[in-house]
BALOBA-1460 file (C-alpha; in Angstrom, 3 decimals):
// residues 140
<rec num="1" residu="x" x="-24.866" y="1.335" z="10.362"/>
<rec num="2" residu="x" x="-22.595" y="0.789" z="7.346"/>
<rec num="3" residu="x" x="-20.123" y="3.321" z="8.750"/>
<rec num="4" residu="x" x="-19.578" y="1.213" z="11.886"/>
<rec num="5" residu="x" x="-18.935" y="-1.870" z="9.761"/>
<rec num="6" residu="x" x="-16.499" y="0.121" z="7.603"/>
<rec num="7" residu="x" x="-14.604" y="1.371" z="10.661"/>
<rec num="8" residu="x" x="-14.469" y="-2.166" z="12.076"/>
<rec num="9" residu="x" x="-13.177" y="-3.366" z="8.708"/>
<rec num="10" residu="x" x="-10.425" y="-0.734" z="8.767"/>
<rec num="11" residu="x" x="-9.435" y="-1.672" z="12.325"/>
<rec num="12" residu="x" x="-9.248" y="-5.387" z="11.519"/>
<rec num="13" residu="x" x="-7.366" y="-4.651" z="8.283"/>
<rec num="14" residu="x" x="-4.811" y="-2.724" z="10.340"/>
<rec num="15" residu="x" x="-4.451" y="-5.637" z="12.753"/>
<rec num="16" residu="x" x="-4.184" y="-7.997" z="9.775"/>
<rec num="17" residu="x" x="-1.166" y="-6.090" z="8.484"/>
<rec num="18" residu="x" x="0.558" y="-6.097" z="11.872"/>
<rec num="19" residu="x" x="-0.184" y="-9.783" z="12.578"/>
<rec num="20" residu="x" x="0.818" y="-10.760" z="9.030"/>
<rec num="21" residu="x" x="4.168" y="-8.971" z="9.266"/>
<rec num="22" residu="x" x="4.933" y="-10.802" z="12.513"/>
<rec num="23" residu="x" x="3.607" y="-14.104" z="11.136"/>
<rec num="24" residu="x" x="5.650" y="-14.159" z="7.929"/>
<rec num="25" residu="x" x="8.979" y="-13.812" z="9.701"/>
<rec num="26" residu="x" x="11.304" y="-16.496" z="8.332"/>
<rec num="27" residu="x" x="8.678" y="-18.184" z="6.111"/>
<rec num="28" residu="x" x="7.643" y="-17.826" z="2.481"/>
<rec num="29" residu="x" x="4.865" y="-15.292" z="1.993"/>
<rec num="30" residu="x" x="2.949" y="-17.656" z="-0.334"/>
<rec num="31" residu="x" x="2.808" y="-20.260" z="2.447"/>
<rec num="32" residu="x" x="1.606" y="-17.560" z="4.833"/>
<rec num="33" residu="x" x="-1.218" y="-16.587" z="2.481"/>
<rec num="34" residu="x" x="-2.260" y="-20.229" z="2.071"/>
<rec num="35" residu="x" x="-2.362" y="-20.792" z="5.832"/>
<rec num="36" residu="x" x="-4.246" y="-17.544" z="6.417"/>
<rec num="37" residu="x" x="-6.735" y="-18.459" z="3.703"/>
<rec num="38" residu="x" x="-7.454" y="-21.833" z="5.346"/>
<rec num="39" residu="x" x="-8.263" y="-20.064" z="8.602"/>
<rec num="40" residu="x" x="-10.562" y="-17.631" z="6.782"/>
<rec num="41" residu="x" x="-12.347" y="-20.437" z="4.928"/>
<rec num="42" residu="x" x="-12.991" y="-22.369" z="8.147"/>
<rec num="43" residu="x" x="-14.112" y="-19.266" z="10.014"/>
<rec num="44" residu="x" x="-16.507" y="-18.207" z="7.252"/>
<rec num="45" residu="x" x="-18.149" y="-21.638" z="6.902"/>
<rec num="46" residu="x" x="-18.706" y="-21.728" z="10.673"/>
<rec num="47" residu="x" x="-20.386" y="-18.308" z="10.430"/>
<rec num="48" residu="x" x="-22.468" y="-19.372" z="7.381"/>
<rec num="49" residu="x" x="-23.768" y="-22.499" z="9.092"/>
<rec num="50" residu="x" x="-24.259" y="-20.771" z="12.462"/>
<rec num="51" residu="x" x="-26.357" y="-18.060" z="10.817"/>
<rec num="52" residu="x" x="-28.328" y="-20.501" z="8.632"/>
<rec num="53" residu="x" x="-27.099" y="-18.733" z="5.501"/>
<rec num="54" residu="x" x="-26.082" y="-21.894" z="3.623"/>
<rec num="55" residu="x" x="-29.526" y="-22.268" z="2.052"/>
<rec num="56" residu="x" x="-28.773" y="-19.215" z="-0.063"/>
<rec num="57" residu="x" x="-26.461" y="-21.336" z="-2.231"/>
<rec num="58" residu="x" x="-29.529" y="-22.672" z="-4.036"/>
<rec num="59" residu="x" x="-30.498" y="-19.203" z="-5.236"/>
<rec num="60" residu="x" x="-27.154" y="-18.191" z="-6.735"/>
<rec num="61" residu="x" x="-27.314" y="-17.243" z="-10.392"/>
<rec num="62" residu="x" x="-24.673" y="-17.668" z="-13.070"/>
<rec num="63" residu="x" x="-23.846" y="-13.977" z="-12.637"/>
<rec num="64" residu="x" x="-23.470" y="-14.429" z="-8.862"/>
<rec num="65" residu="x" x="-21.109" y="-17.369" z="-9.382"/>
<rec num="66" residu="x" x="-19.094" y="-15.621" z="-12.094"/>
<rec num="67" residu="x" x="-18.475" y="-12.430" z="-10.169"/>
<rec num="68" residu="x" x="-17.948" y="-14.133" z="-6.801"/>
<rec num="69" residu="x" x="-15.338" y="-16.367" z="-8.440"/>
<rec num="70" residu="x" x="-13.693" y="-13.335" z="-10.067"/>
<rec num="71" residu="x" x="-13.774" y="-11.549" z="-6.707"/>
<rec num="72" residu="x" x="-12.147" y="-14.579" z="-5.069"/>
<rec num="73" residu="x" x="-9.406" y="-14.724" z="-7.697"/>
<rec num="74" residu="x" x="-8.663" y="-10.999" z="-7.409"/>
<rec num="75" residu="x" x="-8.719" y="-11.204" z="-3.594"/>
<rec num="76" residu="x" x="-6.230" y="-14.065" z="-3.718"/>
<rec num="77" residu="x" x="-3.943" y="-12.131" z="-6.035"/>
<rec num="78" residu="x" x="-4.227" y="-9.057" z="-3.832"/>
<rec num="79" residu="x" x="-3.255" y="-11.086" z="-0.762"/>
<rec num="80" residu="x" x="-0.318" y="-12.704" z="-2.550"/>
<rec num="81" residu="x" x="1.071" y="-9.343" z="-3.625"/>
<rec num="82" residu="x" x="0.335" y="-7.768" z="-0.229"/>
<rec num="83" residu="x" x="2.145" y="-10.502" z="1.680"/>
<rec num="84" residu="x" x="5.049" y="-10.380" z="-0.781"/>
<rec num="85" residu="x" x="5.275" y="-6.628" z="-0.175"/>
<rec num="86" residu="x" x="5.157" y="-7.211" z="3.605"/>
<rec num="87" residu="x" x="7.893" y="-9.809" z="3.289"/>
<rec num="88" residu="x" x="10.297" y="-7.173" z="1.957"/>
<rec num="89" residu="x" x="8.859" y="-3.864" z="3.155"/>
<rec num="90" residu="x" x="7.813" y="-2.078" z="6.315"/>
<rec num="91" residu="x" x="4.131" y="-2.288" z="7.276"/>
<rec num="92" residu="x" x="4.146" y="1.484" z="7.732"/>
<rec num="93" residu="x" x="4.943" y="1.853" z="4.026"/>
<rec num="94" residu="x" x="3.187" y="-1.161" z="2.509"/>
<rec num="95" residu="x" x="-0.216" y="-0.555" z="4.122"/>
<rec num="96" residu="x" x="-0.655" y="3.057" z="2.962"/>
<rec num="97" residu="x" x="0.421" y="2.190" z="-0.581"/>
<rec num="98" residu="x" x="-1.999" y="-0.746" z="-0.518"/>
<rec num="99" residu="x" x="-4.696" y="1.813" z="0.251"/>
<rec num="100" residu="x" x="-4.337" y="3.071" z="-3.301"/>
<rec num="101" residu="x" x="-6.945" y="0.341" z="-3.771"/>
<rec num="102" residu="x" x="-9.402" y="2.924" z="-2.417"/>
<rec num="103" residu="x" x="-8.540" y="5.256" z="-5.283"/>
<rec num="104" residu="x" x="-8.824" y="2.452" z="-7.836"/>
<rec num="105" residu="x" x="-12.109" y="1.279" z="-6.299"/>
<rec num="106" residu="x" x="-13.712" y="4.705" z="-6.420"/>
<rec num="107" residu="x" x="-12.592" y="5.383" z="-9.992"/>
<rec num="108" residu="x" x="-13.803" y="1.941" z="-11.133"/>
<rec num="109" residu="x" x="-17.097" y="2.321" z="-9.245"/>
<rec num="110" residu="x" x="-17.738" y="5.556" z="-11.117"/>
<rec num="111" residu="x" x="-16.777" y="4.058" z="-14.502"/>
<rec num="112" residu="x" x="-18.237" y="0.536" z="-14.211"/>
<rec num="113" residu="x" x="-21.074" y="0.878" z="-11.686"/>
<rec num="114" residu="x" x="-21.979" y="4.467" z="-12.640"/>
<rec num="115" residu="x" x="-21.969" y="5.469" z="-8.987"/>
<rec num="116" residu="x" x="-22.383" y="9.182" z="-8.252"/>
<rec num="117" residu="x" x="-19.484" y="11.269" z="-7.006"/>
<rec num="118" residu="x" x="-19.057" y="14.729" z="-5.538"/>
<rec num="119" residu="x" x="-16.268" y="17.216" z="-5.005"/>
<rec num="120" residu="x" x="-15.767" y="15.688" z="-1.527"/>
<rec num="121" residu="x" x="-15.179" y="12.262" z="-3.059"/>
<rec num="122" residu="x" x="-12.740" y="13.737" z="-5.585"/>
<rec num="123" residu="x" x="-10.922" y="15.633" z="-2.808"/>
<rec num="124" residu="x" x="-10.711" y="12.511" z="-0.646"/>
<rec num="125" residu="x" x="-9.407" y="10.389" z="-3.511"/>
<rec num="126" residu="x" x="-6.844" y="13.056" z="-4.374"/>
<rec num="127" residu="x" x="-5.611" y="13.213" z="-0.769"/>
<rec num="128" residu="x" x="-5.360" y="9.413" z="-0.480"/>
<rec num="129" residu="x" x="-3.520" y="9.195" z="-3.795"/>
<rec num="130" residu="x" x="-1.223" y="12.053" z="-2.814"/>
<rec num="131" residu="x" x="-0.347" y="10.468" z="0.530"/>
<rec num="132" residu="x" x="0.346" y="7.117" z="-1.078"/>
<rec num="133" residu="x" x="2.537" y="8.747" z="-3.736"/>
<rec num="134" residu="x" x="4.543" y="10.618" z="-1.070"/>
<rec num="135" residu="x" x="5.241" y="7.273" z="0.650"/>
<rec num="136" residu="x" x="6.067" y="5.609" z="-2.677"/>
<rec num="137" residu="x" x="8.670" y="8.266" z="-3.430"/>
<rec num="138" residu="x" x="10.319" y="7.978" z="0.021"/>
<rec num="139" residu="x" x="13.867" y="6.680" z="-0.515"/>
<rec num="140" residu="x" x="14.619" y="5.784" z="3.120"/>
């Protein structure tokens, strides 16, 4: 089931890049991120209350709070840099370079979370990194 969610995530991330590029035309990218974030916050609280998930707040630990806050801060920074890149660059170049996050995520998951890896994971990471580097070096 996780694979379907991952594919849906990739599809919506692709649409996010396209919609964002259109949406930031003639406005500051920081304003765009702030507006987008408000929409996300509203949407997520509607989902939380509709699914009766709000009660889970009572069970959050200090560790939950700490790492969810850190995740929020890093997500915000990622969005700011992503939208700034979209402001000046083509989506067809920005999005693949942004996907270097996959490489960083896998390397950090192996180092920090001690997740297992195989030759297929190493090959995939190498191909993603290679593709992103080819786009980074494109002068056109």
